[in-house]
N, C-alpha and C positions, 0 to 999 in steps of 0.2 A: 553339475557338482553334486557328486553325491555327499549327504551329511548323515554322520551314523548317530546313533541315540546314544551311544556310548563308545567310547575309545579305551577298552581297556589297555590295549599293546602300546598307544602313546603312553600314557598315565605310569604303566610299568617301566617303559623305557628311560625316563627320566631319571628312577631309583634304582634302574635295576642292578648297579652296581654293589648299593647298599643290602639288598636285597637279596642278591648272591651271596654274600658275607655273611647276611645273617643265617641263611639255611646251612651254609658250610659251618656257622660257628655249632649249630645244634646238631649236626650231624657229626662233628668232632666229639662233641661233648656226649653223648650218647645218652643224655639226657631229654625223654620226649615229651612225657607225661609231669605237667607242675615244672618245679625245678628252679633255677636263678632267672631264667629269661621270662619266667611267669613272671616273677616276682619284681624284675625292674619294669615290665610294662605297665604292671598295677601302679607303681610308685611314681612311674611318668605320666601315665597318666592322670592320676588323681592331683600332678601337680600343674599339669598341662590344664585343667577344667577348674581347679581351683578345689579341690572337695577334699575332706580328711582321709575317705577312703575310695578304693577299687576296687573293686572282684572279679577278676577276667572269668567268663562260663566258654561256655559251647556252644552260642547262638544268640543273639536278640530273643529271640523265645521263648529260649532258658533262664536269659534274665530275669526276664516276666516272672516266669515261671515259679524260679526261685525266690524271688522278693515277695512271691503271694505267698509261698508257702513258710517263708521265714516269717510273715505278718500274721500267720496264724489262719491265714481266710480258706473257708471250707463251707460244706455244706449248712443252708441255712443264712448266710452271708449273701450280700449283696455287692456287688461293684458297678459305680455309675462309669460309663466311658461314652463315645463318640461310636455311631455307626459308621463314618468314613472314615475309614483307618483299615489297614493289613489286619488278616484274621487274628493273629496271633495276641493284639492288642485286650481282645474277648475272650479269645480262645483259650488262654493261659489261667484264667479266671474260671470258666464254666469247667474245664478238665478235670479242677479240683473239687467240683460240686456246686459252687457259688454262682447264684441268678447275677444274669449280667442284665442291668437299666440301661437304656440306653438315653442319651439326651442329645439335641441337636445342635447342629452346626451354626457358627456364624460367618461373617463375611471375609473371615481370613480362612474360612474352610478347619478351625481346629473347633474341637469342642465351646460352646457357647456355655460360659461361667455361669451366669444365672440361669438358665436351664439345669445345668447340671448339679445346682443345689435343689431347685425345686424338684430334681427327681429323685433326691436322699430322704432316706427312710431310717427310723432306729435301729435296722437291719445294715446299712450301709459301713463297709469295713473300709474302705477305698473309692476315690476319685480318679481315674487313671486320664492323665489330659495327655496329647500326643503333638508333639511340636509337626505341624503336616507340612510336610514340603520342604523344611525348615526353618519357617515361621514357629517365631515363641509363642505356646498357645498362651493366652491370658488365662491364670490360675483364678478359682473359685476362692473369692475372699472370706472369712467367715465359715470354712468349710467345719462340716462336725464330726471329719475323720481325718486320716492320712491321706496326703496327696501323691500319686505318683506319678512321673513324667515318662511317659514315653517319647524317647529323645535320641530315637534309632535315625532319625532326619538332621541331627541338629548336633547333637555331643553338648550338648548346653549343661552347665554346670548344675547340682540340683538346688531347685528352688523351693520345693517340698519336702518330704523323707527323703527320696530316693529317685534318682533316676536311668533309666536303662538303657543301654546301646546298642545298636548289632554293627558289625563290623562283615555284613555280607561284601562281596568282593565289589558289588556296586555301589557303595554309600561314598561317602566325601573320605571317612579313613576307611577301605577296606582291606580285608585278611584274602589269602588266595584258597580260601576256603570258608566254612562257615565257624563263626567265633561272636561274643558279644561283652558286654559287662556290666556290672552294677556300680556306681556311684553313688555313695551318701555321705554326711557330716554325721550320722550316728554310729556309735564306737559297738553297740550291741548288737544291730541291726545286720551291720559288717562281719561281726562273730558269726553270727546265726548263719548269713547264706554263706559265709564260705566252709562251717559246717556242714551244711547240705549238699553242697555241691560236690561230695565227696561220700556220698551215701554215708550221711551221718555218723562217720567213723572220728572219731578222737578217743586216746592213738588208733592206728591201723588196726582195724580189725575187732574195734571194740565200739559198736554202733550206739549213739546213745539221741539219735534222733532218725525219723524217715525221711531218706534225701535222694538224689540222684546222683546221676552221672552227668554233672555239667563242667565236668571241669576244661580247660582251655589248653588246648595243645600248644607243647613249648614252640613250634617251627613255626606255628600263626603269631606268637606272640615275639617273637624275634623279628618276623616281618612285620606285624604292626610297629615295634620300637624303630624300625628302621624308616618307615613311612609316617610316623606322629612327626616328626621334623620338621614336616614337609605342608602338615595340613592347616596352617595357618595362611601359608603361601597360595593355597588351592583352594580355599574358601575364598582369599580376597581375589582371586581370578573369577570365583564364579560369580561374586557380588557384582566385580565389572563386567564381567558378560548381561547379567542380569539390567544393569542401568541403559549399557549398549544396546538391549531387546526393547528398553522402555522407549530411549530416541527413535528408533526405527517405527517402533509403532505408532509414536506420537507424531512422526511425520506423514502418515499414512489417516485414511478414515474405515480401517478395518475395523468391521464391528465388534471386538472380541474384548472381554475384560479381562485387564492384567491382574496377574496375582499382587495380593496386599504387600504393599514395603513395610521395611523394619529394619532401623540400624543392626540388628544381632541376628538378620535373617540367614543363613547358613546356604540357601538357594541348591537344597540337596534337588529338587527341580526348581524349572522356571515353568508353572502351570498355567495356562490360561483357561477361560470359559468360552467357548466358541458355538454360535448359533450351528445347524448342520454338523455337528462335531463328526459325526459317523463316514459324511462325506467327504470332509476335509481331510481326515484321515487316509483316505483312498488316493484323494488327490493327489495328496503330500509323497505317499509311498510310491506311486505310478513316475515320481518326478525325482526319487530318490532320497527325500527327506523321512527318516525314520521318527517315528514321534511314539508313547505308550500311553494309556489311559491307568490313571491309579485313581480309582477305584471302578470297576463299571457296574457294581453290584454293591449297595450299602449292606454293613452285617443285618441287621433288623431284617433283611428281604430274604437272608438265609435262611434253609429249613431248620437248622438245629437251634434259633435264636425264637423270643418269644413271638416277633413282630412288631405291629405299632405303625403308625404314620409319622414319619421325620420329613418334613417337606423340602428343608434347604438340602439337607443330605441326598434325598430323592432326583432333587434337582442338579447338586455340583455331579452326579455318577454321571447323567447324561449328558453333561456340557464339557467336564473337564479334560484335556491333554496337556500333555507335558510335552515341552519342546528340547532338542539336545540343550543341554549345560554344562557337560564337565567341560575340567581346565584347560585339556588341549584342544579345546574349541576355537578356532580362529575367526577373525573380524568378517571376511567372505562367507563362512557358511553359514552363521546368524544372516546378515544381510540376505545370502539364498532364501532361508528358509521364511523370514516376512515376505521377502519379493513370490514365493510361491503361495502365502496365503493369500496376499493380495490379489494375487490370479483368481484363487479359486472365490472371492469375494466380487471381482467385477459383475 
């Protein structure tokens, strides 16, 4: 049996009629940038996650960038975050001239809150946690600065000042292109991000701040509206798949470490830690099972950052491998995945 890592066609097929209608609605409206589709999506998203404000933007990266700009982060400031994440978590702060200060991860693969607090200084303007693979990262208690949640993997409600989302097509809620959002309960911050996403213009052609072109396309907003009503069911499917994986692994003696569990885990990925990870991936690929590695090189080892040693992040990068867990994944596919892994470790 071939087991694809993603099955975008099957996911889209389940909502194709609604998506087609949403696209047709935008084409008929003649409004492609901003407008009522974006406004409606923002309102519906805010209601779904339990936030006062949602601001649609052009990508998950731009959600972080616009947030940091709205917070006034720039040269001389420091931002504390995890080295075990996608580049944009740190890159968006570095792009504004801020110094990125890394702190190691804990057993959940998320930022260690104690290490994060220890990394703070009087120049720290934000701590950025990442809900890695959908696990709700523990927040640093008593942080001396605002907390930003990179919730690209989970769409969690904002527990700190703000949460940022990505709607990249493979995310739990995916657009058919790039899209993102910022959610917050802070009205002033929401207003500032809304201003900055259109080059700081208010009114049009009168620029009161230096912003950027971070607008959400109307067609992506309409597609996301069509899919948003299915998100709860899709998330429950992912949790059910994760429970099945756990039961299958429990019935074997496979020497892998399963992901930390949590009632609110969104299971964007089901990521195990496996001895001889790279050889295992070759074995699985030869037998039709697709996997991915997020992330093979921690950010502190990237050329543009300061370096350092973060033992847990480095160990994770060498051992993590994500297994298929998309909503359309059948029981037989999960059984095949575990069987093939068991074959490798015999």
